[in-house]
Each structure stands twice: as structure tokens, then as C-alpha cells.
Backbone bond lengths (Angstrom), bond angles and torsions (degrees), N, CA, C in turn:
res aa  C-N    CA-C-N  psi(-1)  N-CA   C-N-CA  omega(-1)  CA-C   N-CA-C  phi
1 X - - - 1.472 - - 1.526 108.62 -
2 X 1.324 117.92 133.15 1.462 120.64 -179.38 1.513 110.71 -76.74
3 X 1.312 115.10 151.84 1.454 120.63 179.44 1.521 110.22 -80.50
4 X 1.331 119.09 149.95 1.462 120.48 175.68 1.523 109.58 -71.13
5 X 1.341 116.79 155.13 1.466 118.65 177.79 1.515 110.91 -58.07
6 X 1.336 118.59 132.31 1.458 120.30 179.25 1.520 111.27 -72.57
7 X 1.310 115.74 159.77 1.455 119.07 172.95 1.522 108.68 -64.33
8 X 1.341 118.18 141.01 1.458 119.76 -179.78 1.520 111.41 -55.32
9 X 1.318 115.79 133.15 1.457 120.59 -179.81 1.518 110.15 -81.64
10 X 1.327 117.55 153.88 1.458 119.66 176.38 1.530 110.59 -59.41
11 X 1.315 116.05 138.16 1.458 120.27 178.17 1.526 108.66 -77.50
12 X 1.327 117.06 123.14 1.460 120.82 -179.35 1.518 112.21 -104.06
13 X 1.339 117.70 -26.18 1.458 121.14 -179.98 1.526 108.15 -88.99
14 X 1.330 116.76 122.70 1.458 120.48 -175.95 1.532 112.77 -111.56
15 X 1.324 117.08 -27.05 1.464 119.84 -170.85 1.520 111.64 -65.66
16 X 1.341 117.16 -59.95 1.457 120.06 -178.80 1.529 111.25 -71.75
17 X 1.328 116.92 -35.15 1.461 120.43 -179.29 1.522 111.40 -58.94
18 X 1.332 116.53 -34.41 1.458 121.19 -176.86 1.527 113.39 -93.16
19 X 1.321 117.29 10.61 1.458 119.77 -179.99 1.531 111.02 -58.89
20 X 1.323 115.39 136.89 1.457 122.12 172.31 1.530 108.93 -80.75
21 X 1.330 118.41 166.83 1.466 119.86 175.73 1.534 112.86 -55.57
22 X 1.340 117.81 -37.65 1.470 119.08 -179.94 1.528 111.00 -68.93
23 X 1.318 117.55 -37.10 1.461 120.16 175.94 1.522 110.93 -67.66
24 X 1.331 116.54 -38.19 1.451 120.17 176.12 1.519 111.66 -63.34
25 X 1.331 116.83 -38.00 1.465 120.95 178.33 1.525 110.86 -66.62
26 X 1.326 116.76 -40.53 1.459 120.51 177.71 1.523 110.57 -63.01
27 X 1.315 116.86 -41.47 1.458 121.83 177.87 1.524 110.18 -61.53
28 X 1.328 116.29 -46.33 1.462 120.97 -179.05 1.522 112.06 -61.08
29 X 1.322 116.60 -37.98 1.468 121.53 -176.09 1.519 112.33 -76.18
30 X 1.340 117.35 -30.49 1.463 119.44 -168.03 1.522 116.24 -116.99
31 X 1.315 119.81 -13.86 1.456 119.85 -176.83 1.536 111.75 -76.26
32 X 1.302 118.77 -32.69 1.462 120.21 179.01 1.518 111.80 84.61
33 X 1.345 115.10 171.14 1.451 120.70 -176.48 1.517 112.71 -110.30
34 X 1.321 115.58 -169.05 1.463 122.17 -177.35 1.519 110.04 -107.76
35 X 1.322 115.37 155.31 1.456 121.93 -173.37 1.529 110.83 -71.10
36 X 1.342 118.23 142.47 1.478 120.31 177.45 1.526 113.74 -54.09
37 X 1.343 116.79 -31.01 1.471 119.25 179.60 1.520 111.39 -64.52
38 X 1.334 117.69 -34.55 1.469 120.40 176.53 1.523 110.07 -62.87
39 X 1.325 116.67 -48.79 1.460 120.29 179.87 1.527 110.86 -61.87
40 X 1.322 117.01 -40.00 1.465 120.70 178.95 1.525 110.66 -62.26
41 X 1.338 116.46 -40.89 1.466 120.81 178.42 1.526 111.03 -62.01
42 X 1.329 116.43 -44.09 1.471 120.73 -179.51 1.521 110.92 -63.28
43 X 1.327 116.90 -49.86 1.459 120.65 -177.26 1.524 111.47 -65.18
44 X 1.330 116.65 -40.01 1.457 120.60 -178.97 1.526 111.13 -64.13
45 X 1.335 116.30 -46.27 1.469 119.08 -179.65 1.524 110.59 -66.79
46 X 1.318 116.14 -41.78 1.469 120.27 -179.16 1.527 111.25 -60.37
47 X 1.322 117.44 -49.26 1.466 120.37 -176.03 1.525 112.16 -75.22
48 X 1.329 117.28 -34.31 1.466 119.83 -178.52 1.523 112.10 -70.82
49 X 1.324 116.86 -15.97 1.464 121.07 177.77 1.526 111.25 -106.75
50 X 1.323 116.60 21.92 1.455 121.14 173.19 1.507 116.05 96.36
51 X 1.324 118.30 1.84 1.457 120.90 -179.07 1.520 112.13 -73.02
52 X 1.333 115.65 145.18 1.457 122.05 178.32 1.528 110.54 -99.44
53 X 1.334 115.94 171.13 1.462 121.21 -175.43 1.525 111.20 -123.03
54 X 1.331 115.49 48.03 1.464 119.00 179.00 1.526 111.44 -96.12
55 X 1.340 117.13 -52.94 1.468 120.27 -172.66 1.523 111.55 -127.89
56 X 1.338 115.49 128.22 1.468 123.57 177.34 1.520 108.89 -113.94
57 X 1.338 116.08 135.99 1.462 122.38 175.62 1.518 107.60 -124.74
58 X 1.344 117.11 114.04 1.465 122.22 -178.52 1.524 108.82 -103.98
59 X 1.328 115.93 120.70 1.465 122.27 -173.66 1.525 109.98 -103.00
60 X 1.341 116.25 141.12 1.458 119.31 -174.25 1.518 109.09 62.31
61 X 1.344 115.04 43.73 1.469 121.08 -168.32 1.512 113.49 -69.35
62 X 1.355 118.25 -15.83 1.455 118.90 -177.94 1.514 110.59 56.86
63 X 1.337 118.41 -132.87 1.468 120.40 179.88 1.522 113.60 -81.47
64 X 1.324 118.36 11.07 1.460 121.27 173.66 1.507 115.57 91.44
65 X 1.322 117.95 18.93 1.463 121.98 -175.38 1.524 112.51 -56.94
66 X 1.327 116.89 -50.92 1.459 121.36 -177.30 1.524 110.89 -73.65
67 X 1.325 116.98 -41.22 1.465 120.21 -179.91 1.524 110.81 -56.86
68 X 1.332 117.45 -44.17 1.474 120.42 179.99 1.523 111.71 -69.10
69 X 1.337 117.17 -36.27 1.467 119.92 -178.42 1.519 111.96 -68.02
70 X 1.327 117.67 -38.28 1.466 121.54 -177.23 1.526 113.13 -92.28
71 X 1.323 117.78 -14.09 1.463 121.86 -173.70 1.525 114.64 -54.48
72 X 1.353 119.83 -39.52 1.468 118.55 -178.63 1.525 114.33 -60.23
73 X 1.337 117.04 -19.17 1.465 121.01 -178.02 1.527 112.66 -88.19
74 X 1.337 117.65 -9.39 1.469 121.42 -174.21 1.527 110.47 -123.85
75 X 1.324 115.04 156.83 1.464 120.56 179.33 1.533 111.95 -83.51
76 X 1.323 116.47 -31.76 1.462 121.30 -178.54 1.532 108.42 -137.92
77 X 1.321 116.55 134.62 1.465 121.25 -176.21 1.522 109.67 -135.44
78 X 1.330 115.79 132.39 1.467 122.23 175.86 1.526 108.27 -127.02
79 X 1.325 116.51 134.88 1.461 122.20 173.44 1.514 109.47 -114.59
80 X 1.327 117.05 131.52 1.462 122.20 -179.53 1.527 110.11 -121.36
81 X 1.314 116.33 140.39 1.464 121.67 176.01 1.522 108.08 -154.48
82 X 1.342 117.90 142.61 1.468 119.28 -179.97 1.522 114.38 -75.04
83 X 1.341 117.46 -9.39 1.461 121.50 -175.51 1.524 111.89 -96.04
84 X 1.313 116.24 121.65 1.465 120.90 175.87 1.524 110.92 -62.11
85 X 1.345 116.43 -38.14 1.457 119.82 179.46 1.517 112.31 -62.96
86 X 1.333 117.10 -39.97 1.453 121.10 177.95 1.529 110.62 -67.59
87 X 1.333 116.85 -45.54 1.459 120.67 -177.41 1.531 110.99 -65.00
88 X 1.311 117.94 -37.12 1.466 119.49 176.64 1.522 110.79 -59.46
89 X 1.337 116.82 -41.14 1.460 120.14 179.12 1.526 111.35 -70.63
90 X 1.337 116.88 -39.29 1.458 119.73 177.51 1.526 110.47 -59.79
91 X 1.319 116.56 -44.00 1.463 120.05 -179.68 1.520 111.60 -65.38
92 X 1.330 117.08 -37.04 1.466 119.33 -179.98 1.526 111.44 -68.81
93 X 1.345 116.90 -30.86 1.453 121.05 179.13 1.526 111.59 -83.31
94 X 1.329 116.99 -24.72 1.455 122.36 171.32 1.507 115.18 67.98
95 X 1.336 115.51 -137.72 1.455 122.51 -176.71 1.514 111.58 120.82
96 X 1.335 116.84 152.59 1.453 121.51 179.63 1.518 110.59 -130.89
97 X 1.309 115.85 152.52 1.465 122.20 179.11 1.523 109.88 -84.15
98 X 1.336 115.48 178.70 1.447 120.64 178.83 1.519 113.52 -63.63
99 X 1.329 117.14 -22.70 1.461 121.45 178.14 1.515 112.60 -86.38
100 X 1.339 116.59 -6.40 1.454 120.77 -176.08 1.510 113.52 93.89
101 X 1.335 118.09 -6.13 1.462 121.22 176.96 1.524 110.47 -68.37
102 X 1.315 116.23 145.69 1.458 120.18 174.77 1.521 110.17 -70.25
103 X 1.337 115.91 142.70 1.462 119.36 173.50 1.525 108.41 -65.19
104 X 1.316 115.73 134.95 1.463 121.23 178.27 1.520 109.46 -95.32
105 X 1.318 116.96 123.65 1.463 122.21 178.93 1.524 108.83 -114.94
106 X 1.334 116.41 127.49 1.461 121.14 -177.48 1.523 110.64 -137.96
107 X 1.334 115.29 154.63 1.462 121.63 175.35 1.524 109.06 -81.95
108 X 1.321 115.97 118.39 1.466 121.12 177.64 1.510 108.92 -164.97
109 X 1.312 116.00 148.16 1.456 121.29 175.76 1.517 110.49 -83.61
110 X 1.335 115.70 166.29 1.460 121.22 176.23 1.526 111.00 -68.35
111 X 1.313 116.70 -24.55 1.460 120.46 -178.82 1.536 111.64 -79.69
112 X 1.335 116.71 -27.04 1.458 120.89 178.65 1.532 111.62 -88.39
113 X 1.325 116.25 -37.31 1.470 122.60 -177.22 1.531 111.65 48.40
114 X 1.317 115.47 45.07 1.462 119.93 173.67 1.502 115.56 75.65
115 X 1.336 118.82 14.27 1.468 120.72 -177.87 1.522 112.15 -65.39
116 X 1.339 117.61 -21.73 1.459 121.84 -177.88 1.524 112.62 -96.12
117 X 1.333 118.39 -4.45 1.455 121.73 -173.87 1.532 111.13 -79.33
118 X 1.321 114.34 163.03 1.464 120.65 174.44 1.525 108.39 -133.00
119 X 1.326 120.15 111.64 1.460 124.24 -2.92 1.525 111.61 -71.12
120 X 1.310 116.76 148.22 1.451 122.08 -178.19 1.518 110.55 -79.94
121 X 1.327 115.41 166.88 1.453 120.67 173.02 1.523 106.73 -78.49
122 X 1.314 116.91 111.51 1.457 121.18 -172.51 1.527 111.60 -73.21
123 X 1.328 114.84 150.32 1.457 119.99 176.74 1.533 110.23 -65.94
124 X 1.332 115.93 140.53 1.445 121.39 178.23 1.513 114.54 66.22
125 X 1.341 117.77 27.81 1.467 120.50 -174.64 1.523 114.63 -111.32
126 X 1.339 118.21 -9.01 1.466 121.88 -169.97 1.524 110.57 -110.10
127 X 1.333 115.87 134.20 1.467 121.15 178.11 1.528 112.43 -87.54
128 X 1.334 116.56 -43.36 1.464 121.35 -176.06 1.517 109.70 -136.46
129 X 1.330 115.99 128.75 1.471 123.02 171.57 1.515 107.36 -107.92
130 X 1.331 117.13 129.10 1.463 121.67 177.26 1.522 110.15 -120.87
131 X 1.327 115.56 150.17 1.465 121.91 173.89 1.521 107.32 -147.47
132 X 1.318 116.75 110.06 1.461 122.83 -175.80 1.524 110.45 -101.16
133 X 1.325 116.13 118.28 1.469 122.46 177.88 1.522 109.81 48.98
134 X 1.332 115.79 46.58 1.462 120.50 -175.86 1.517 113.56 -141.58
135 X 1.334 118.71 -28.28 1.466 120.51 -171.93 1.520 112.98 -62.02
136 X 1.331 117.94 -23.00 1.465 119.85 179.49 1.525 112.42 -69.07
137 X 1.339 117.51 -7.53 1.462 120.88 175.09 1.531 111.72 -101.90
138 X 1.324 118.31 -2.54 1.465 120.83 -175.96 1.524 111.71 -83.21
139 X 1.331 115.47 152.89 1.463 121.18 162.46 1.525 104.51 -82.24
140 X 1.338 117.38 98.18 1.452 121.04 -167.26 1.534 114.28 -64.61
141 X 1.337 120.87 -39.86 1.473 118.04 177.46 1.523 112.34 -58.23
142 X 1.347 116.78 -43.13 1.459 120.07 178.78 1.528 110.84 -67.36
143 X 1.337 116.07 -40.58 1.466 119.38 178.78 1.523 111.04 -60.55
144 X 1.337 117.63 -48.34 1.456 119.97 -177.20 1.527 111.39 -63.26
145 X 1.333 116.97 -37.48 1.466 119.94 177.18 1.521 110.93 -59.91
146 X 1.307 115.29 -48.14 1.471 119.29 -177.09 1.531 111.06 -70.82
147 X 1.334 117.23 -37.12 1.457 120.65 178.12 1.520 110.76 -61.81
148 X 1.331 116.99 -39.19 1.460 120.82 178.13 1.522 111.00 -61.53
149 X 1.327 117.45 -30.58 1.465 120.92 179.57 1.519 112.21 -73.94
150 X 1.334 117.33 -46.48 1.463 119.35 -170.26 1.525 113.26 -84.93
151 X 1.341 118.11 -20.89 1.463 120.01 179.91 1.523 111.45 -72.34
152 X 1.338 115.04 146.62 1.459 120.52 168.60 1.527 108.99 -72.84
153 X 1.315 119.25 157.08 1.468 119.97 168.98 1.530 109.20 -56.93
154 X 1.331 116.64 132.28 1.456 121.04 -175.90 1.506 113.87 83.66
155 X 1.335 117.35 1.70 1.464 121.12 177.48 1.525 111.79 -73.51
156 X 1.316 115.83 169.41 1.468 121.42 -171.60 1.518 111.06 -129.68
157 X 1.334 115.69 144.92 1.465 123.16 167.37 1.525 107.32 -111.07
158 X 1.342 117.01 127.11 1.468 122.71 177.44 1.523 109.02 -120.10
159 X 1.325 115.86 118.29 1.463 122.97 179.51 1.515 108.57 -119.57
160 X 1.320 117.69 134.41 1.462 118.91 175.91 1.520 110.78 -147.73
161 X 1.317 114.71 160.47 1.451 120.44 -179.95 1.514 110.86 -154.63
162 X 1.317 114.64 159.28 1.467 122.58 172.71 1.516 107.52 -96.43
163 X 1.320 116.57 133.13 1.457 120.95 179.45 1.519 111.64 -98.91
164 X 1.298 116.30 -133.11 1.454 120.71 -176.00 1.523 111.50 -76.67
165 X 1.321 115.52 157.81 1.461 122.68 177.61 1.526 108.59 -121.11
166 X 1.312 116.09 140.76 1.457 121.96 177.88 1.530 109.54 -124.72
167 X 1.310 116.61 147.13 1.456 120.81 175.13 1.515 108.99 -70.37
168 X 1.318 116.46 123.41 1.460 120.60 -177.09 1.524 110.46 -65.73
169 X 1.338 118.37 140.07 1.466 121.31 -177.84 1.519 114.17 -57.33
170 X 1.330 118.26 -21.46 1.464 120.09 179.70 1.525 112.68 -73.61
171 X 1.325 117.24 -13.92 1.465 120.87 177.42 1.516 109.74 -74.70
172 X 1.339 119.07 130.86 1.466 120.08 177.30 1.522 111.69 -54.74
173 X 1.351 115.53 134.63 1.467 121.97 178.79 1.525 111.50 61.04
174 X 1.334 116.99 34.15 1.465 121.96 -173.34 1.524 113.23 -57.82
175 X 1.331 117.17 -45.32 1.465 119.97 -176.75 1.523 111.52 -62.85
176 X 1.328 116.13 -41.46 1.465 120.13 -179.94 1.527 110.71 -67.76
177 X 1.319 117.38 -38.82 1.462 120.97 178.43 1.521 109.90 -63.52
178 X 1.326 116.76 -44.55 1.463 120.33 179.96 1.523 111.01 -62.42
179 X 1.331 117.20 -45.26 1.462 121.50 -179.63 1.521 111.28 -62.58
180 X 1.326 117.02 -44.03 1.464 121.16 -176.36 1.527 111.85 -68.67
181 X 1.315 117.50 -43.29 1.462 119.34 -179.15 1.528 111.28 -70.19
182 X 1.333 116.99 -35.76 1.468 119.68 175.93 1.524 110.72 -64.08
183 X 1.331 116.99 -39.39 1.468 120.35 -179.81 1.524 110.82 -64.06
184 X 1.331 116.48 -43.65 1.462 119.83 179.79 1.529 110.61 -66.75
185 X 1.320 115.97 -38.54 1.458 120.60 177.11 1.529 110.40 -62.98
186 X 1.340 116.56 -47.34 1.460 120.49 -177.72 1.518 111.84 -64.11
187 X 1.309 116.38 -37.52 1.471 120.35 -176.21 1.526 112.59 -75.86
188 X 1.330 117.36 -36.54 1.464 119.11 -170.04 1.522 115.45 -118.39
189 X 1.319 118.42 -32.14 1.467 119.38 -175.38 1.525 113.49 -92.02
190 X 1.335 117.70 -23.96 1.463 119.85 -174.54 1.531 113.87 -53.21
191 X 1.343 119.63 -39.83 1.469 118.55 179.86 1.528 113.55 -63.30
192 X 1.325 117.09 -14.82 1.458 120.85 -175.81 1.530 112.17 -104.34
193 X 1.334 116.78 7.45 1.455 121.42 171.42 1.526 108.38 -81.78
194 X 1.321 116.61 138.39 1.450 122.00 174.70 1.528 108.82 -109.32
195 X 1.343 118.35 166.99 1.466 119.75 -179.86 1.520 113.57 -52.03
196 X 1.322 116.84 -35.15 1.457 119.45 178.59 1.506 113.01 -62.05
197 X 1.338 116.94 -40.72 1.465 120.39 177.13 1.520 110.91 -59.01
198 X 1.328 115.92 -40.34 1.469 119.68 -176.78 1.535 110.72 -72.88
199 X 1.336 117.51 -33.84 1.463 119.99 174.43 1.527 110.22 -59.11
200 X 1.333 116.14 -42.20 1.464 120.18 -179.80 1.521 110.97 -67.94
201 X 1.318 117.82 -45.20 1.463 121.13 179.69 1.524 111.39 -59.75
202 X 1.338 116.93 -32.99 1.463 122.03 179.79 1.522 112.71 -87.78
203 X 1.349 116.52 11.91 1.468 122.40 176.81 1.528 112.75 57.46
204 X 1.324 115.59 40.91 1.463 122.75 171.13 1.531 114.13 60.63
205 X 1.321 118.15 24.25 1.462 118.37 -179.79 1.531 111.32 -64.39
206 X 1.331 118.00 -25.22 1.459 121.09 179.77 1.531 112.27 -109.81
207 X 1.321 117.78 12.06 1.465 119.35 178.14 1.529 109.10 -69.24
208 X 1.330 118.29 125.77 1.471 119.89 -178.47 1.525 112.09 -61.36
209 X 1.319 116.17 132.60 1.451 123.48 178.09 1.530 109.37 -106.73
210 X 1.331 118.91 165.77 1.479 119.63 -172.49 1.515 114.18 -55.95
211 X 1.311 118.07 -32.64 1.466 121.49 -177.18 1.530 112.25 -90.59
212 X 1.353 117.93 -1.81 1.468 120.24 177.86 1.525 112.54 -108.11
213 X 1.340 117.64 -9.24 1.461 119.51 178.52 1.527 109.20 -82.41
214 X 1.333 115.95 167.01 1.465 121.25 179.71 1.529 109.13 -118.69
215 X 1.339 118.51 120.16 1.472 126.03 -7.20 1.522 110.65 -75.66
216 X 1.334 118.20 157.95 1.463 120.52 177.91 1.530 111.05 -61.78
217 X 1.337 115.81 149.04 1.458 120.99 179.26 1.529 107.51 -95.96
218 X 1.315 115.85 100.94 1.463 121.26 -170.07 1.521 113.70 -69.03
219 X 1.349 117.77 -17.42 1.462 120.10 -178.11 1.522 113.55 -66.73
220 X 1.333 117.11 -17.94 1.461 120.21 -178.13 1.529 110.63 -96.74
221 X 1.329 114.83 146.01 1.456 122.67 -175.19 1.528 110.21 -98.75
222 X 1.338 116.25 107.93 1.464 120.07 -178.85 1.524 111.20 -61.22
223 X 1.312 118.36 -33.49 1.458 120.94 -178.47 1.531 112.25 -66.95
224 X 1.334 116.77 -17.97 1.466 120.55 -179.23 1.529 112.77 -85.01
225 X 1.325 116.91 -5.27 1.471 120.88 -172.49 1.527 111.16 -57.91
226 X 1.337 114.93 129.69 1.461 123.03 -178.82 1.522 108.15 -124.53
227 X 1.329 116.35 131.87 1.463 120.97 179.38 1.529 108.78 -137.58
228 X 1.333 115.87 130.94 1.460 120.98 177.78 1.520 108.09 -135.12
229 X 1.335 116.29 130.74 1.461 121.30 179.07 1.524 110.83 -108.31
230 X 1.322 114.36 149.13 1.455 122.60 174.12 1.525 108.45 -115.54
231 X 1.312 117.11 151.32 1.452 120.70 177.26 1.502 111.39 154.16
232 X 1.332 117.28 172.14 1.471 121.66 -178.25 1.524 112.67 -55.17
233 X 1.338 117.14 -36.09 1.459 119.93 -178.17 1.530 112.71 -73.73
234 X 1.351 115.97 -9.72 1.458 120.35 179.88 1.527 111.65 -112.45
235 X 1.324 117.40 16.59 1.459 120.93 -177.14 1.515 110.15 92.80
236 X 1.304 117.09 -164.82 1.460 120.82 -178.61 1.515 109.91 -67.64
237 X 1.312 115.90 127.48 1.450 120.05 -178.10 1.517 111.97 -79.88
238 X 1.334 116.76 135.03 1.455 121.71 176.63 1.517 107.60 -128.00
239 X 1.320 115.20 72.52 1.454 121.33 -176.74 1.525 110.60 -113.38
240 X 1.329 116.29 -44.32 1.454 121.70 178.45 1.524 110.20 -108.36
241 X 1.317 116.08 159.45 1.462 120.32 174.99 1.521 110.66 -58.49
242 X 1.335 116.15 -31.66 1.462 121.06 -176.92 1.525 113.04 -87.64
243 X 1.350 117.78 5.58 1.464 120.76 -178.28 1.523 110.27 -55.32
244 X 1.341 115.50 129.26 1.454 120.78 176.05 1.509 114.79 79.30
245 X 1.327 117.65 1.27 1.464 120.85 -177.41 1.523 111.13 -96.77
246 X 1.329 115.54 148.67 1.460 120.20 170.68 1.525 109.00 -81.18
247 X 1.328 115.30 144.46 1.459 120.49 179.74 1.512 109.85 -124.88
248 X 1.333 115.97 143.85 1.458 118.45 174.62 1.528 109.56 -82.51
249 X 1.311 116.47 173.58 1.462 120.21 -173.84 1.518 112.53 -67.37
250 X 1.324 116.74 -31.36 1.469 119.47 178.64 1.524 110.27 -64.66
251 X 1.333 116.83 -42.60 1.468 120.32 179.61 1.520 110.84 -64.92
252 X 1.335 116.99 -41.62 1.464 120.80 178.81 1.523 110.59 -61.35
253 X 1.324 116.26 -43.66 1.461 120.61 -179.93 1.526 111.12 -61.55
254 X 1.322 117.33 -41.33 1.464 120.36 -178.78 1.521 111.38 -68.54
255 X 1.329 117.20 -41.27 1.469 120.14 179.90 1.520 110.25 -65.66
256 X 1.338 117.57 -47.54 1.462 119.76 178.74 1.525 111.46 -59.42
257 X 1.314 116.24 -32.58 1.454 120.23 -179.01 1.515 114.30 -66.13
258 X 1.344 117.78 -15.49 1.471 121.07 178.74 1.527 112.69 -89.15
259 X 1.324 118.17 -5.43 1.465 120.66 -175.27 1.525 111.02 -76.71
260 X 1.330 116.08 141.59 1.458 120.21 -174.70 1.519 112.66 -64.49
261 X 1.353 117.60 -37.12 1.459 118.85 -179.95 1.530 111.74 -66.88
262 X 1.326 115.94 -32.25 1.469 119.85 175.64 1.526 109.85 -68.49
263 X 1.329 117.04 -42.16 1.457 119.96 178.73 1.523 110.84 -61.43
264 X 1.349 116.85 -39.76 1.459 119.01 178.74 1.526 111.20 -68.00
265 X 1.342 116.80 -36.72 1.474 119.54 175.75 1.519 109.58 -61.59
266 X 1.318 116.83 -43.45 1.468 120.38 -179.27 1.522 111.59 -66.16
267 X 1.324 116.58 -37.22 1.464 119.44 177.15 1.525 110.99 -63.53
268 X 1.348 115.70 -34.07 1.468 120.31 -179.60 1.526 112.57 -81.15
269 X 1.340 117.41 -17.72 1.465 121.94 -178.75 1.529 109.94 -130.48
270 X 1.325 117.28 63.33 1.475 119.38 -175.85 1.518 113.46 -61.95
271 X 1.341 116.57 -27.00 1.471 119.17 -179.46 1.522 112.22 -73.25
272 X 1.329 117.50 -17.87 1.466 121.84 -179.92 1.521 113.07 -106.89
273 X 1.334 116.50 -19.72 1.460 120.75 -174.38 1.520 110.96 -57.17
274 X 1.355 115.17 127.94 1.466 124.47 176.56 1.527 113.54 63.31
275 X 1.329 116.89 16.07 1.460 121.08 169.33 1.523 107.19 -99.70
276 X 1.318 116.96 -174.81 1.464 120.02 177.60 1.522 111.99 -66.37
277 X 1.340 117.65 -14.14 1.461 121.84 177.60 1.526 112.47 -94.79
278 X 1.313 117.47 4.15 1.460 121.68 176.86 1.527 109.41 -60.66
279 X 1.333 117.09 143.30 1.457 122.09 -177.36 1.529 111.51 -58.93
280 X 1.322 117.90 -39.61 1.466 120.75 -178.80 1.519 110.83 -71.30
281 X 1.319 117.40 -41.84 1.463 119.94 179.38 1.523 111.00 -62.91
282 X 1.331 116.68 -36.31 1.464 118.96 178.16 1.528 111.00 -68.94
283 X 1.348 116.89 -38.94 1.462 119.44 176.61 1.528 111.00 -61.60
284 X 1.320 115.90 -42.48 1.463 119.93 -179.33 1.529 110.75 -65.32
285 X 1.324 117.31 -38.47 1.471 119.70 178.11 1.532 111.03 -64.04
286 X 1.331 116.46 -37.76 1.463 120.13 176.99 1.523 110.32 -61.65
287 X 1.322 116.41 -46.07 1.468 120.50 179.35 1.523 110.38 -61.01
288 X 1.323 116.96 -46.04 1.464 120.37 -179.25 1.518 111.18 -59.54
289 X 1.333 116.72 -43.70 1.458 120.58 -179.08 1.522 111.57 -61.68
290 X 1.327 116.47 -42.56 1.462 120.25 -178.81 1.532 111.87 -71.48
291 X 1.308 117.28 -31.91 1.468 119.64 173.75 1.519 110.74 -67.33
292 X 1.331 116.15 -39.73 1.465 119.59 178.76 1.533 110.71 -64.88
293 X 1.331 115.93 -37.51 1.471 119.43 176.65 1.526 111.46 -59.78
294 X 1.327 115.55 -31.32 1.466 120.35 -178.81 1.519 112.38 -86.69
295 X 1.326 116.81 4.04 1.457 120.48 175.45 1.511 115.17 96.96
296 X 1.325 117.98 6.40 1.467 120.33 178.32 1.530 108.59 -75.83
297 X 1.319 115.48 132.10 1.460 120.29 -178.57 1.525 110.85 -72.39
298 X 1.335 115.28 148.63 1.451 120.70 176.28 1.523 109.58 -62.18
299 X 1.311 116.37 133.87 1.453 121.08 -177.43 1.515 113.11 93.82
300 X 1.335 117.08 -9.75 1.467 121.33 -179.68 1.530 111.67 -119.11
301 X 1.323 116.36 20.94 1.460 121.33 -177.10 1.531 110.09 -71.76
302 X 1.315 116.70 120.94 1.464 122.79 178.93 1.526 109.20 -134.82
303 X 1.314 115.64 142.05 1.458 121.51 -179.61 1.527 108.85 -130.28
304 X 1.324 115.83 134.68 1.455 121.15 173.60 1.520 108.26 -105.59
305 X 1.326 116.61 135.82 1.457 121.74 -174.38 1.527 109.92 -120.34
306 X 1.325 116.36 136.77 1.462 122.21 172.87 1.522 108.22 -98.00
307 X 1.330 116.18 125.00 1.455 121.60 -176.58 1.521 111.80 -107.55
308 X 1.312 115.52 147.23 1.457 121.87 170.31 1.521 107.97 -109.63
309 X 1.315 115.66 150.19 1.449 119.30 179.13 1.516 110.57 -164.03
310 X 1.335 115.35 172.44 1.465 119.61 -178.98 1.526 109.50 -147.39
311 X 1.324 115.23 145.97 1.460 124.02 170.94 1.525 108.30 -120.87
312 X 1.323 117.32 130.52 1.461 122.92 178.55 1.525 107.99 -125.75
313 X 1.339 116.99 132.22 1.460 121.28 179.43 1.525 110.20 -131.71
314 X 1.337 114.21 137.84 1.466 122.50 -177.55 1.519 108.41 -132.58
315 X 1.340 116.80 139.90 1.458 121.97 -179.48 1.526 111.69 -105.19
316 X 1.331 115.38 141.65 1.459 119.79 167.23 1.523 108.02 -80.33
317 X 1.295 116.29 140.66 1.455 120.25 -178.51 1.535 111.03 -57.53
318 X 1.316 115.96 138.02 1.478 120.75 -179.88 1.523 110.23 -74.91
């Protein structure tokens, strides 16, 4: 028997939820996408364990990056996000499913999963639920309850996130760059980290799973749990499109500018935000200086970053 929709949980994440359309556009332009190998891993595990490819539901979809990437494999695709600014950008970027249907983008939290929409997300209608770099902001007990309702028997939930980043040893003066940026982060950004940020940095080791919440969600099969980590200790990481690539300082500045802790720092320091005293601009200047010390010419500053990440997949009982 399916569970009734839970009462909407209090919204705890405010930064991305309150994004304006212009902030959503900046995020879409600069955050980047995920590596094809990640998508291949998700689809392969989902289908090899009995999952079908009819309906995809992408939660915390932001500007629709994942929904558009996976849409060709599914007949119907819906992206949900609590931010109007994000959804406006997702709709402007569009996308179509494998059947030719337009991707549907709607405002909804992970705890509601479209229960209030018209037409609503029907119970037992979804094959795959995805959440990319977003589950650390969810009220997980409420999410798992609602996910158990909308998934088909044998359906899958796939959650993944990017964790910490390290300066790759091939970058000139790598150790000094890593030490300096960590020091600036520890001194100034730490107060603007929220529990969700730390869950992501720790690769979701403490993210509540269906069998660890109270009460446990019996519809999910603990034996089906799949976890895969990316990072230097696991070989070359293939989590982001930019995995293994060198980036110039402008690209680094834009990517850092999309991080929630940076946005909160800027909200707290409006007189410094996006000026030469901005936290990101100061970090970039530190990197440039240390590259120059190592003999890198001005205008040719490039940094390679090693990323850690995790993918977690759970099946609903068939």
C-alpha cells in the first residue's frame, strides 16, 4: 500500500531557492554539466536491475542540466525545483524527451514531489528519480516517503554530488596553491557553510537513507544499495564534464561564484561583493601570484583540479 503524501516540510535551504532569474542564468552558464560516463553508469545500473525508461523525474533540477542530458533516453521527463528563478531558466532552455515531448519544468520541493501540481505527479508513475548536487538540501525522511509513492515497483532513485576539490600535482606550485586557498576558505568562508554543504563535502556518508530514517521506508530495498565514489584514490575521476581539464582563472572565478557559501558571503558583504575585495577575486589573485612565482607567464595561468564525488542509487522493491 502506498503512503499518503506527507505534509510539506519546512524549507531549510534559502540560497538557491531564492535565486532570481538573473542568478539562475548565471548558474546555468557557469556551473557546467556532468560527464557522460556518470550518466552511462546511472542508466546501466537502473536498467540492469529491472528499471524501465518511460518516465524520468529530476529533483532540484536547477536550469535543467540533468533533465536535458537524460531526456533522450525517456519518453516523458519532468524537472522540479523550488526556485522560480531556476525554473524560468530551465523553461527558456527547454529540451525534449525521446518521444519528442517537451520537458516539463515546475516549481516544487523535493518533499512535495509535485503532489500539488496540476496535473500532479501520479503515484507509481516514475521509473527514475535523479537529484544532482541537491539531496543535501532535502528533508530526507519526507523525500523518501514521497519518492516511495511516485516510483514504480522496481524504480530507482539516483543521488550524486561533488565533494572537495584539490589542486592537481601537475599544476605549478600546486601545494602552495592548495594551502593558500584552504587558508582563505577556512578564515572567511567557513561561517557561511551550512550542514548541507558539509554533507556534500563528506560525500553523503551521513545522508539519511530509507532504512535509516524514522520510521524506516519499507518500500525500498536495502540490499539494492549501490554506491560509487570518484576521486584521485579511485583513478581518473569522470564526474563532471570538466573532469581532468585545465581551467583558466576566469573559469575558476565563474565556477566558484555559483557556490552557495560564496553567495551567502556576498549577501553578508554587499559592499565587497564582486569588487576587488570579493572573496573569489581574492582567491583568484592568490592563485595567480603563486603561479607567477613558479614561472607561469601572465595570461597563461592554468590550474588542473582533482575532484571527489559520489553516486548513490536505491531501488524500490519490485
